[in-house]
C-alpha positions in Angstrom: 121.5 -15.9 -29.9 124.4 -13.7 -29.1 124.2 -10.2 -27.6 125.0 -8.4 -30.9 122.4 -10.5 -32.8 119.8 -9.8 -30.1 120.4 -6.0 -30.3 120.0 -6.1 -34.1 116.7 -8.0 -33.9 115.5 -5.5 -31.3 116.6 -2.6 -33.5 114.7 -4.0 -36.5 111.6 -4.4 -34.3 111.9 -0.8 -33.1 112.1 0.4 -36.7 109.0 -1.6 -37.6 107.1 -0.2 -34.7 108.2 3.4 -35.2 109.5 3.5 -31.7 112.6 5.8 -32.0 113.7 8.9 -33.8 117.4 7.9 -33.4 118.9 4.4 -33.5 122.5 3.3 -33.2 123.3 -0.2 -34.6 127.0 0.3 -34.9 129.8 -2.3 -34.3 127.3 -5.3 -34.3 128.8 -7.3 -37.2 125.6 -6.7 -39.3 125.8 -8.5 -42.6 123.9 -8.2 -45.9 121.0 -10.4 -44.8 120.4 -8.4 -41.6 120.9 -5.1 -43.5 118.1 -6.3 -45.9 115.8 -6.8 -43.0 116.6 -3.3 -41.7 115.9 -2.0 -45.2 112.5 -3.7 -45.3 111.6 -2.2 -41.9 112.7 1.3 -43.1 110.2 1.3 -46.0 107.2 1.7 -43.7 108.9 3.8 -41.0 108.0 7.4 -40.6 109.6 8.2 -37.2 113.3 7.4 -37.5 115.5 10.5 -38.2 119.0 9.3 -37.3 120.4 5.8 -38.2 123.9 4.7 -37.4 125.0 1.5 -39.1 128.7 2.2 -39.0 131.5 -0.4 -38.5 129.5 -3.4 -39.5 130.0 -5.9 -42.3 127.4 -4.6 -44.7 128.5 -5.2 -48.3 127.2 -4.0 -51.7 124.0 -6.2 -51.6 122.9 -4.9 -48.1 123.8 -1.3 -49.0 121.8 -1.6 -52.2 118.8 -2.9 -50.2 119.1 0.1 -47.9 119.4 2.5 -50.8 116.3 1.2 -52.5 114.4 1.4 -49.2 115.3 5.1 -48.8 113.4 5.8 -52.0 110.3 5.1 -50.1 111.3 6.4 -46.6 110.1 9.9 -45.8 111.6 10.5 -42.3 115.3 9.6 -42.2 117.6 12.6 -42.4 121.0 11.2 -41.3 122.6 7.9 -42.3 125.9 6.7 -41.0 127.5 3.9 -43.1 131.3 4.4 -42.6 133.4 1.4 -41.7 131.4 -1.0 -43.9 132.7 -2.8 -47.0 130.1 -1.2 -49.2 132.5 -1.1 -52.2 131.9 0.9 -55.3 128.6 -0.7 -56.3 127.2 0.1 -52.9 128.3 3.7 -53.0 126.7 4.1 -56.5 123.5 2.5 -55.3 123.3 4.9 -52.4 123.8 7.8 -54.7 121.0 6.7 -57.0 118.7 5.9 -54.1 119.3 9.2 -52.3 118.7 11.1 -55.5 115.1 9.8 -55.3 114.4 10.8 -51.7 113.9 14.3 -50.3 114.2 13.5 -46.6 117.8 12.3 -46.2 120.2 15.2 -45.9 123.4 13.8 -44.5 125.5 10.7 -45.2 128.8 9.2 -44.1 130.2 6.3 -46.0 133.8 7.0 -45.3 135.9 9.9 -43.9 133.6 12.9 -44.7 130.1 14.0 -43.8 128.4 14.5 -47.2 125.7 17.2 -47.3 123.4 15.6 -49.9 121.3 18.6 -50.9 124.5 20.3 -52.0 125.4 17.5 -54.4 122.0 16.7 -55.8 121.0 20.3 -56.2 118.1 20.6 -53.8 119.9 23.4 -51.8 120.0 25.3 -55.1 123.6 26.3 -54.5 125.2 27.7 -57.7 128.7 26.4 -56.9 129.9 23.0 -55.6 133.5 23.2 -54.3 135.6 20.4 -53.0 139.0 21.7 -52.0 142.1 20.1 -50.5 140.3 17.1 -49.0 141.4 13.5 -48.7 138.2 12.1 -50.3 138.1 8.4 -50.8 137.1 6.8 -54.1 133.8 5.7 -52.6 133.0 9.3 -51.6 134.1 10.7 -55.0 132.0 8.1 -56.9 129.0 8.9 -54.8 129.5 12.6 -55.3 129.9 12.2 -59.1 126.7 10.1 -59.3 124.7 12.5 -57.2 125.9 15.5 -59.3 124.5 13.8 -62.4 121.0 14.7 -61.1 122.0 18.2 -60.0 119.9 20.9 -61.8 121.1 23.9 -59.9 124.9 24.2 -59.8 126.7 26.1 -62.5 130.3 25.6 -61.2 132.0 22.4 -60.0 135.5 22.9 -58.4 137.6 19.8 -57.7 140.6 22.0 -56.7 143.3 20.0 -55.0 141.3 16.9 -54.9 143.4 14.0 -56.2 141.4 12.0 -58.7 142.3 8.6 -60.1 141.8 7.9 -63.8 138.9 5.6 -62.8 137.2 8.4 -60.8 137.6 10.7 -63.8 135.4 8.2 -65.7 132.6 8.7 -63.1 132.9 12.4 -63.4 132.8 12.0 -67.2 129.5 10.0 -66.8 128.3 12.9 -64.6 129.0 15.4 -67.4 127.1 13.2 -69.8 124.0 13.4 -67.6 124.2 16.9 -66.0 122.3 19.6 -67.9 123.3 22.8 -65.9 127.0 22.9 -65.1 128.8 25.7 -67.0 132.3 25.3 -65.6 134.3 22.4 -64.2 137.7 22.8 -62.6 140.0 19.8 -62.1 143.5 20.2 -60.8 145.1 16.9 -59.7 144.6 13.7 -61.7 147.1 10.9 -61.1 147.4 9.5 -64.7 147.2 10.8 -68.2 144.3 8.5 -69.0 142.1 10.5 -66.6 141.7 13.4 -69.1 140.3 11.1 -71.8 137.9 9.5 -69.3 136.6 12.9 -68.2 136.1 14.5 -71.6 134.2 11.6 -73.1 131.2 13.0 -71.2 131.3 16.0 -73.5 129.9 13.9 -76.4 126.4 14.4 -75.1 126.8 17.3 -72.7 125.1 20.5 -73.9 125.6 22.8 -70.9 129.4 23.1 -70.2 131.0 26.3 -71.4 134.4 26.1 -69.7 136.8 23.1 -69.1 139.6 24.1 -66.7 142.1 21.2 -66.3 145.3 22.0 -64.4 148.4 20.5 -62.9 148.1 17.0 -64.3 149.3 15.3 -67.5 147.5 15.2 -70.9 148.9 12.9 -73.5 148.2 12.5 -77.2 145.4 9.9 -76.6 143.8 12.3 -74.2 143.7 15.0 -76.8 142.4 12.5 -79.3 139.5 11.7 -76.9 138.8 15.5 -76.6 138.9 15.9 -80.3 136.4 13.1 -80.7 134.1 14.5 -78.0 134.2 18.0 -79.4 133.3 16.9 -82.9 129.6 16.9 -81.9 129.8 19.5 -79.2 129.1 23.1 -80.2 128.6 24.5 -76.7 132.0 24.4 -75.1 133.7 27.8 -75.4 136.8 27.8 -73.2 139.6 25.3 -72.9 141.9 26.2 -70.0 144.7 23.7 -70.0 147.4 24.9 -67.5 150.5 22.9 -66.7 149.6 19.6 -68.2 152.8 18.7 -70.1 151.0 18.8 -73.4 154.1 19.1 -75.6 154.3 19.6 -79.3 152.4 16.6 -80.7 149.3 17.0 -78.6 149.2 20.8 -79.1 149.4 20.4 -82.9 146.6 17.8 -82.8 144.5 20.1 -80.7 145.0 23.0 -83.1 144.0 20.9 -86.1 140.8 20.0 -84.4 139.9 23.6 -83.4 140.4 25.2 -86.8 136.8 24.6 -87.8 135.2 24.3 -84.3 132.1 26.5 -84.1 132.2 27.6 -80.5 135.7 27.7 -78.9 136.7 31.3 -78.4 139.3 30.9 -75.6 142.3 28.6 -75.5 144.8 28.6 -72.7 147.9 26.4 -72.9 150.0 27.9 -70.1 153.1 26.1 -69.1 152.7 23.1 -71.5 156.1 22.9 -73.2 154.7 24.6 -76.4 157.7 24.7 -78.7 158.4 26.3 -82.1 156.5 23.7 -84.1 153.5 23.9 -81.8 153.6 27.7 -81.8 153.5 27.7 -85.6 150.5 25.4 -85.5 148.8 27.8 -83.0 149.6 30.7 -85.4 147.8 28.9 -88.2 144.9 28.3 -85.9 144.6 32.1 -85.3 144.5 32.6 -89.1 141.9 29.9 -89.7 139.5 30.2 -86.8 137.4 33.4 -86.9 136.0 32.9 -83.4 139.1 32.7 -81.3 139.3 35.9 -79.1 141.9 34.8 -76.5 145.0 32.7 -76.7 147.2 32.1 -73.6 150.7 30.9 -74.0 152.2 32.0 -70.7 155.4 30.2 -69.6 156.2 28.2 -72.7 159.7 27.9 -74.4 158.9 29.5 -77.8 161.7 30.1 -80.2 162.1 33.1 -82.5 160.5 31.4 -85.6 157.4 30.5 -83.6 157.2 34.1 -82.2 157.4 35.5 -85.7 154.6 33.3 -87.0 152.4 34.2 -84.0 153.1 37.9 -84.6 152.0 37.6 -88.3 148.9 35.6 -87.3 147.9 38.3 -84.7 148.0 40.9 -87.5 146.0 38.7 -89.8 143.4 37.6 -87.2 140.0 39.5 -87.3 138.8 38.1 -84.0 141.7 37.9 -81.5 141.5 40.4 -78.6 144.4 39.2 -76.5 147.5 37.1 -76.8 149.2 36.3 -73.4 152.9 35.6 -73.6 153.7 36.5 -70.0 156.8 34.7 -68.7 157.3 33.0 -72.0 160.9 32.2 -72.6 162.0 33.2 -76.0 165.0 31.4 -77.6 166.9 32.2 -80.8 
């Protein structure tokens, strides 16, 4: 038996015997089978507080075994798993497992130390904010899954966090499960498909009041996904779509969907290439929707005909309280 294997066996025995409050088993080439043995030892341990399993060879199977063991463990507060090939399935298993335990507070699976009580809601913080961090997909998938069980946070900010379209799907799943979030802010998605993946969670969501989506790209299929999701959602009140390259076709499609929507009262389409045809459609929306109180058209190239139609609609509207045309370029 090599030195690394001997240290692993001694570590497992120490966990079984409740010998230590902290144990470092890093850089020992631990694989899934040994990780499963560690997991089995953890189930009955009530002494270990700190466990470092970083930079081993623990894959999804071993990670899942550890995650399941943590559902029964009542002492561990810190788990270090960075530098292991846990993959997406392992990260999701950890999130689900840690949502069922109240002892573990801190986890590292990649670059960042994740404070678990913030994401699963046990800290009772009203806002969860991730700003300007180079979070990996593993970390983001973990966070999204943990937030699905959060019953405290009212605001989720992913401001400056680069999300892939695939990660948007995980946050869409989160919205489908979460029952308390009122506002979500997303500012940097790499592909147009991300918007559709995110808003599909609105089909069953009954808590979100404000969707703030900025600095990305929303194409026509994305708006179609939003239209489908909102058909059965009467809770969302504010759509804040800033600088997403909507263009005319997608804006007109959105207007058609909102004419009879029972809850939307605020629509912001700042800096989205809203042209004359889209402005005319927005004017018709103002006439048809008696709930719309705020329309934001800042920084759009609206021609004279579109402006005239908007002016007429403002006069005719019985609900509108504000029309924002700041920095809008008017063309003849």
